[in-house]
Structures are given as C-alpha cells and as structure tokens.
C-alpha positions as CSV (number, residue, x, y, z in Angstrom):
1,M,103.8,122.2,72.4
2,W,104.6,120.5,75.6
3,M,107.6,121.1,77.9
4,R,110.2,118.5,78.6
5,G,110.9,117.7,82.2
6,R,114.1,117.1,84.1
7,T,116.1,114.0,83.9
8,I,114.7,111.2,86.1
9,L,116.7,109.8,88.9
10,A,116.2,106.2,87.9
11,V,114.9,104.5,84.9
12,V,112.4,101.9,85.9
13,V,109.2,100.5,84.8
14,L,106.3,98.8,86.0
15,V,104.4,96.4,84.5
16,A,100.8,95.8,84.9
17,A,99.9,92.6,86.7
18,A,97.0,90.3,87.3
19,C,93.3,90.0,86.7
20,G,93.0,89.6,82.9
21,S,93.8,85.9,82.9
22,D,93.3,84.6,86.4
23,G,92.1,81.1,87.0
24,D,92.8,77.7,85.7
25,G,93.0,77.8,81.9
26,V,91.0,81.1,81.6
27,D,91.6,83.0,78.4
28,A,93.5,86.2,78.9
29,G,90.9,88.2,77.0
30,A,88.1,87.4,79.5
31,P,87.7,88.2,83.2
32,P,88.3,85.3,85.7
33,P,85.2,83.5,86.9
34,D,85.9,83.4,90.6
35,E,87.6,86.6,91.6
36,P,87.3,87.1,95.4
37,A,85.6,90.3,96.4
38,A,87.8,92.9,98.1
39,S,87.3,93.6,101.8
40,E,85.9,96.9,103.0
41,E,89.4,97.8,104.0
42,Q,90.6,97.2,100.5
43,D,87.6,98.4,98.5
44,G,89.6,101.2,96.9
45,R,86.7,103.7,96.9
46,D,87.7,107.0,98.7
47,A,85.4,109.7,97.4
48,G,86.6,112.1,100.0
49,R,90.3,111.8,99.4
50,E,92.3,115.0,99.6
51,D,94.6,116.5,96.9
52,D,97.5,116.1,99.3
53,R,97.6,113.2,101.7
54,G,100.4,111.8,103.9
55,G,102.9,112.5,106.5
56,G,103.5,109.0,107.9
57,A,104.8,108.3,111.4
58,D,107.3,111.2,111.2
59,D,104.8,113.7,109.7
60,G,106.4,113.5,106.3
61,E,109.9,114.3,107.3
62,G,112.6,112.4,105.4
63,D,116.3,112.3,106.0
64,G,117.2,115.3,104.0
65,T,118.2,113.3,100.9
66,G,114.8,112.7,99.4
67,V,114.5,109.3,101.1
68,P,111.6,108.7,103.5
69,A,112.5,108.4,107.2
70,G,113.2,104.9,108.4
71,V,114.0,103.3,105.1
72,G,116.9,100.8,105.3
73,E,118.4,97.7,103.6
74,D,117.3,94.9,105.9
75,A,113.6,95.0,105.6
76,W,110.9,96.8,103.6
77,T,109.4,99.9,105.2
78,T,105.7,100.6,104.9
79,L,105.1,104.2,104.0
80,T,102.0,106.4,103.7
81,E,99.2,104.6,101.9
82,A,97.9,105.9,98.5
83,P,94.6,107.8,98.8
84,L,92.9,105.4,96.4
85,A,93.5,101.6,96.8
86,L,94.0,99.9,93.4
87,S,95.5,97.0,91.6
88,E,96.8,96.4,88.0
89,V,98.4,99.9,88.0
90,G,101.2,101.5,85.9
91,V,104.1,102.8,87.9
92,A,107.2,104.8,87.1
93,A,109.7,107.1,88.7
94,F,109.7,110.5,87.1
95,D,111.3,113.7,88.2
96,G,112.1,112.4,91.6
97,E,108.5,111.2,92.4
98,L,106.6,108.0,92.1
99,W,103.7,108.1,89.6
100,V,100.8,105.6,89.7
101,A,98.4,105.6,86.7
102,G,95.1,103.8,86.1
103,G,94.1,100.5,87.7
104,L,91.2,98.6,89.0
105,S,89.3,99.5,92.2
106,G,87.8,97.0,94.7
107,D,84.4,97.1,93.0
108,G,85.9,96.3,89.6
109,G,85.8,99.8,88.3
110,V,88.4,101.0,85.9
111,T,89.9,104.4,86.8
112,P,91.7,107.2,85.0
113,T,93.2,108.4,88.3
114,V,96.8,109.4,88.6
115,Q,98.4,109.5,92.0
116,V,101.9,110.9,92.7
117,Y,104.0,110.2,95.7
118,D,106.8,112.6,96.9
119,P,109.4,110.5,98.8
120,A,111.0,113.6,100.4
121,A,107.7,114.5,102.2
122,D,106.1,111.0,102.3
123,R,103.0,112.5,100.8
124,W,100.6,111.8,98.0
125,R,99.0,114.3,95.6
126,D,96.7,114.0,92.6
127,G,98.2,114.1,89.1
128,P,96.4,114.9,85.9
129,E,93.8,112.3,85.0
130,L,94.3,110.1,82.0
131,P,92.2,110.7,78.9
132,E,90.5,107.3,79.4
133,P,90.2,104.8,82.2
134,V,92.7,102.0,81.8
135,H,94.1,99.0,83.7
136,H,97.1,96.6,83.0
137,A,98.9,99.5,81.2
138,S,102.6,100.2,81.2
139,L,103.9,103.5,82.5
140,V,107.4,104.4,81.5
141,A,109.7,107.4,82.2
142,T,112.3,108.4,79.6
143,D,115.0,111.0,80.3
144,S,112.4,113.8,79.9
145,E,109.0,112.3,79.3
146,L,106.3,110.1,81.1
147,V,104.6,107.7,78.7
148,L,101.6,105.4,79.2
149,M,101.3,102.5,76.8
150,G,98.5,99.9,76.1
151,G,96.3,98.2,78.7
152,Y,92.7,97.3,78.9
153,R,89.9,99.9,78.8
154,T,87.1,97.9,80.4
155,L,86.5,94.6,82.3
156,A,85.8,93.0,78.9
157,F,89.6,92.9,78.7
158,D,89.8,94.1,75.1
159,P,93.4,95.5,74.7
160,V,94.1,99.0,73.3
161,A,97.0,100.4,71.3
162,D,96.8,103.9,72.9
163,V,100.0,105.7,73.9
164,F,99.8,109.0,75.8
165,V,102.6,111.3,77.0
166,L,102.4,113.8,79.8
167,D,102.3,117.4,78.7
168,Q,103.9,119.0,81.8
169,A,103.2,122.6,80.7
170,N,99.5,122.0,80.6
171,D,99.3,119.3,83.2
172,A,97.5,117.0,80.8
173,W,98.1,113.9,78.7
174,V,98.4,114.1,74.9
175,E,98.4,111.4,72.2
176,A,101.7,109.9,71.1
177,P,102.3,107.2,68.3
178,D,100.1,104.2,69.0
179,L,101.6,100.8,69.5
180,P,101.6,98.8,66.2
181,E,98.8,96.6,67.6
182,A,96.7,96.6,70.7
183,R,98.3,95.1,73.8
184,G,97.2,94.6,77.4
185,A,99.3,93.3,80.3
186,G,102.6,93.8,78.4
187,A,105.8,95.4,79.6
188,G,107.6,98.6,78.6
189,A,110.9,100.3,79.5
190,W,113.3,103.1,78.4
191,D,116.8,101.7,77.4
192,G,118.4,105.2,77.6
193,E,117.7,106.0,73.9
194,R,114.4,104.5,73.0
195,L,111.1,103.2,74.3
196,V,110.6,99.4,74.1
197,F,107.5,97.3,74.6
198,A,107.0,93.6,74.6
199,G,104.6,90.8,75.2
200,G,101.1,91.0,76.6
201,V,97.8,90.0,75.1
202,G,96.8,91.2,71.6
203,P,93.7,90.7,69.4
204,D,94.9,87.2,68.6
205,G,96.0,86.2,72.1
206,L,99.5,86.0,73.7
207,A,102.2,88.0,71.9
208,D,105.9,87.8,71.7
209,D,106.6,90.9,69.7
210,V,109.3,93.4,70.9
211,W,108.9,96.9,69.6
212,A,111.0,100.0,69.8
213,L,110.3,103.7,69.4
214,D,113.1,106.3,69.0
215,D,110.9,109.5,69.0
216,V,108.0,109.7,71.4
217,T,106.7,112.9,69.8
218,G,106.3,111.7,66.3
219,G,108.3,108.6,65.4
220,Q,107.2,105.2,64.3
221,W,107.4,101.9,66.2
222,S,109.6,99.2,64.7
223,E,109.9,95.5,65.5
224,T,113.2,94.6,67.1
225,G,112.8,91.0,68.0
226,Q,110.7,88.4,69.8
227,L,110.5,87.1,73.4
228,S,111.7,83.6,73.9
229,I,108.2,82.7,75.2
230,A,105.0,84.6,74.4
231,R,103.6,85.7,77.7
232,D,101.5,88.3,79.6
233,H,101.7,89.8,83.1
234,L,105.5,90.1,82.8
235,A,107.6,93.0,84.0
236,A,110.4,95.0,82.4
237,T,113.1,97.3,83.7
238,S,116.3,98.9,82.3
239,D,119.7,100.0,83.4
240,G,119.3,103.0,81.2
241,D,122.5,102.0,79.3
242,G,121.0,100.0,76.5
243,N,119.9,96.9,78.4
244,V,116.3,95.9,79.1
245,W,115.2,92.9,81.1
246,F,111.8,91.2,80.5
247,L,111.1,89.2,83.6
248,A,108.7,86.3,84.5
249,G,105.0,86.5,83.5
250,R,102.6,83.7,82.6
251,E,100.9,82.0,79.7
252,N,97.2,83.0,80.2
253,S,96.7,81.3,83.5
254,L,97.9,81.3,87.1
255,V,98.8,77.7,86.7
256,A,101.2,78.6,83.9
257,N,103.5,81.0,85.7
258,L,107.0,81.5,84.3
259,G,110.4,82.5,85.6
260,T,111.8,83.2,82.1
261,V,114.1,86.3,81.7
262,D,114.9,87.8,78.3
263,L,117.6,90.4,77.9
264,L,117.4,93.0,75.1
265,S,120.7,94.7,74.2
266,G,120.5,96.9,71.1
267,D,118.6,94.8,68.6
268,R,119.6,91.5,70.1
269,I,117.3,89.7,72.5
270,E,118.0,86.3,74.1
271,P,117.0,84.4,77.2
272,I,119.6,84.7,80.0
273,G,118.2,82.5,82.8
274,E,115.3,81.8,85.1
275,M,114.2,83.6,88.3
276,P,114.0,81.3,91.3
277,T,110.3,81.9,91.7
278,S,108.0,81.5,88.7
279,R,105.1,84.1,88.8
280,G,103.1,86.6,86.9
281,G,101.4,89.8,88.0
282,V,104.7,91.4,89.0
283,G,106.6,94.7,89.2
284,A,110.2,95.3,88.4
285,F,113.0,97.9,89.2
286,S,116.7,98.2,88.4
287,S,119.5,98.3,90.9
288,Q,123.2,99.0,90.3
289,R,124.2,96.5,92.8
290,H,121.7,93.7,92.1
291,G,120.6,94.1,88.4
292,A,117.0,93.7,87.4
293,C,114.7,92.9,90.3
294,V,111.2,91.5,90.3
295,A,108.6,91.8,93.2
296,G,105.2,90.4,94.1
297,G,103.0,88.2,91.9
298,E,100.3,85.6,92.3
299,Q,99.4,81.9,92.1
300,P,96.1,80.1,92.5
301,D,96.3,79.9,96.3
302,G,98.1,83.1,97.2
303,T,100.4,86.0,96.4
304,F,104.1,86.4,96.6
305,A,106.4,88.4,98.9
306,E,109.6,87.3,97.2
307,V,111.9,89.9,95.7
308,E,114.5,88.4,93.4
309,C,117.2,90.0,91.1
310,I,119.2,88.9,88.0
311,T,122.3,90.4,86.4
312,A,123.0,90.7,82.7
313,D,125.2,87.6,83.2
314,G,122.3,85.6,84.5
315,E,123.3,85.5,88.2
316,T,120.4,85.6,90.6
317,T,120.2,86.9,94.2
318,S,117.3,87.4,96.7
319,L,116.5,90.6,98.6
320,P,114.3,90.8,101.7
321,G,110.7,89.8,100.9
322,L,107.8,92.4,100.9
323,S,106.1,93.0,104.2
324,S,102.8,92.6,102.4
325,P,102.6,90.0,99.6
326,R,100.5,91.1,96.7
327,H,100.1,91.1,92.9
328,G,99.1,93.8,90.4
329,V,101.9,96.0,91.8
330,G,104.1,98.5,90.2
331,A,107.7,99.1,91.1
332,A,110.4,101.7,90.5
333,A,113.6,103.0,92.1
334,I,114.5,106.6,93.1
335,A,117.8,107.7,94.5
336,G,118.9,104.2,95.4
337,V,115.5,103.3,97.0
338,A,113.1,100.7,95.5
339,Y,109.4,101.3,95.9
340,V,106.6,98.7,95.4
341,A,103.2,100.3,95.1
342,L,99.6,99.2,95.6
343,G,98.3,95.8,94.3
344,G,96.1,93.1,95.7
345,P,96.9,90.9,98.7
346,D,94.8,88.0,97.4
347,P,94.7,86.4,93.9
348,G,92.2,88.0,91.5
349,L,90.3,91.2,92.1
350,A,91.8,92.5,95.4
351,V,93.3,96.0,96.0
352,S,95.4,98.0,98.5
353,G,97.0,101.4,98.9
354,T,100.2,99.8,100.3
355,L,103.5,101.4,99.5
356,E,106.8,99.8,100.7
357,A,110.4,100.9,100.3
358,L,113.8,99.3,100.6
359,R,117.3,100.9,100.1
360,V,119.0,98.9,97.3
361,D,121.9,101.2,96.3
362,Q,123.9,103.8,98.1
C-alpha cells in the first residue's frame, strides 16, 4: 500500500509541449525533419549533477513564507537552474514543491529523470525515477497524489496509455488505471474531485476525447465530452473547484497554432473564448486573481514569452512576459507564485534548465 501525501498548495498542471509535430504539415506521430541542434550550453547532459543543487544569489534563503527571495509581481525572476536541462516535461506543484518529470535532453534522449524544486530553499533535488523514460507526458497533482499520464516513450512518437502514481512510502512510482487509449502531448488536470485528461495524439491521430477518473487507485476512466477542436500540445489547469480550462494547442503543425479555450464544468464542456496569442507547446497555471494562465509556446520562426490569462467568463488579461521565451515548458503555482520550468529557447529540439517565478496572488 502507498501513503497519501499532504494537500497541495495549488492545483495546477502542465502540459507537455512541442517536438512531436514540429514543422510545416508534419504528422504528429513522426519527429520533425529539421529540428535545430541544442547548443553546448543547452545540451541537457549533466552526468555529474548532485542530489541537491541550488542556492541562487541569496544562497537559497527565501522570505520566510516559502517564496524564493526577490520574486515580485512586476517581472519574472530567474531562479536556480534545474540540474538537468530538458524540454517536453511534465510539471506539477505537489506538497509545496515543484516536480518535473521526464522529458527530452539536448541530444534527443528520452529520460525517466524526476527533478524536484524546493521554493523555500531555492534548491533542486532528485526525485524517484519513472518506471520508463517518457516525454510529452502530463503530470498532475490531486489533493493527495501525484500522477503521470500518457506521453511518448521514444523518438518514434508512438503514444502510450500508461498512468503511474507516486508511492510516497516507498519513494517509487506504481501503476494506476491506464488511459482508455494511448495519448501523447495531451493535457490533464485535477478538478477538485477527479482527474481529467483531454486531447493529444492517439493511434489514429489528433484526439478530442475528454476523460475523467474518480479513483486513482482502482477506478475506471469514463468519457465526459469532447474538445471543440481536436488538438495536441495544449495545456490544462484547474481552480480546484470543479472547473478545468483546456488552453491553446495546435493541429499537428507549428503553422496551425490555436488560441482556443474550452471550459469543463462538471460534465459540461464548451468553448469560452480565444487567447490573444495562438500557440502550442505551452504550460498553464491557475490564479485566483487572473483565472487560467498560459505561458510560452512556439511558432516556426521562434518561441513565445507571452503570458496570458482567461477567466471562466472569457475575459482575458496579460501578465508580464517571460524573461526567457521558450516552448516545451511546464507551469504550476505554489503559495501565490507561478513557476515556469525548463523548455527550449528555439523551436524544435532545444532544451534549458531555466526556472522563472512571478507572484500572481497574495
């Protein structure tokens, strides 16, 4: 049996972001033909990384509230880099820490690595490795569990249906009910009572299914609706009170980016508006003040710094842009602070260890 953890401070999700369908008209099930190589600075290989890395400019000292020193509302603050630079990661806030699972390294390798960031100390540590390497997976925190869903196992971009839950007592990942069908580059969230998962790429291409799971330990997934547009590389986030936003994404290609936003409330899902910037390869977090916010993304000639939010009523606002534009990011919020983690600064296969933070709620 595995032990349930403490309630998370924020319910947020990431969504995996970019490489599975880069390029002009490239099928999402195949790697892009012209991915730029990562620079030596970005190559993501760090064989000598320590179990505990960090400290930042203030030697890891926060402000006594669990918020890293220097984080404010006017601009994103760059924090201690992750030990392993990656893109296409799964990210979630769990038990007051930021968890980063899986991803692609600069040489195209797929990793089972889990990296955990402690905001109070501005430090990274290693988490328990995943059972299998994966990229473009969705990492979701419930009230007491951390769950990894779907993704791609290799650079062949064949999606998987695997779902794993963190066994905290044994510091390991154990199997949970599989998705009804394999999905890569989809989006998941916790609505306060159940896991939900939508979109992505399945065995037959782009998917619009929205699935829900009430019991992570032994329940069955059920279909609860469809997205207004089938798409991949979208993001999802929840207010933890029954509402889940599915934001942006694309239709197989960087030239088919979308700004579409669907809102799931209970078993009803409907489009509520468009984000100002159409893009895929994004991360998302939830804010009490701003609603559902989306960050990063890519297009054929570059990556996005824009951070934009939308309420349940469809009203949009813009927050300060990221200091480092990138795609393949993950995002989450902890104690009123949003974090955008890792991702590539250039379209295609590029990586970084960049971590930025912005205070979005008091």
